[in-house]
N, C-alpha and C positions, 0 to 999 in steps of 0.2 A: 427555529431550533435546528442547529447543525445535525446532519444525519448520525454522526458518531454519538450524539447525546441520546438518541432513541434506540440505538442498536448496541452501544458500548464497544463497537469495533473501532480500533485505532490502526492507522496505516503509518508505518515508520520509514517510508521511502526517503524522505528528506535526509534523515539521520544516516541511513545506509549510503546514500549518494555522497554525503559529505565525508563520511569515514573513508570512502574509497576514492575520493577525489574525482568523481565522475559527474557529468552534467546529465540532465534529463534528456537532452538531445542525443548524447552519446549512447545512453541506455536505450533510447527509442530505436536507434539504428541497429543495436546489437540484438534486440529481442524482436524487432519487426512489428512494434506497436506504435501508433502515432503519438506524438508529443502531447497532443490534446487528450487522448485517452489516458496516458500516464499522468497528466496533470489532474485529471478528474479523480484518478485513484489516489494520488499524492495529497490532494486537498480534502479527502474523506467524503467525496460526493458520489463515488461509484456505488451502484447497487448490487453488483456482482463482479466476479472475476473468473475467467476460465481457468481450469487447472493447467492447460498448456501455457497460458500466459504466466501463471504463478510459477510453474516449473522453469520457464525461460528466465524470469526475473531472478529466481533463486540461483540458477546456474551462472548468470552474468554477475550477480552481486556476491556470489559465493556465500550464500546464506541458506537458512532453512525457513519454511513458511512462518513459523513462530517468531522469527526475527523481523519479518516484514509486516505481519498482521498479529494483533493481539486483541483480546476481549477483556474489557474493564466495565463490568455491569454497573449501572447506577443503583444506589441504594433504593430499596423498595419502600414506598410510602405505606404505612399501615398502622395498626393499633399499637 
């Protein structure tokens, strides 16, 4: 089960990069985070993100945290 299915957290890095015509490598150089770590975030496998990293991503992508990350809870099973 992918992590986003258990947490409901969705990362929209792919879309933001495409909208801005920017590559993951370029973003990595601008924010000082490795391509591997950004890839983990982009693919929804990150377990955490530092506020300093989130702020740097928002600065370079000219977005707000809610543009980058959203929460879509799965429906609860119940009676």
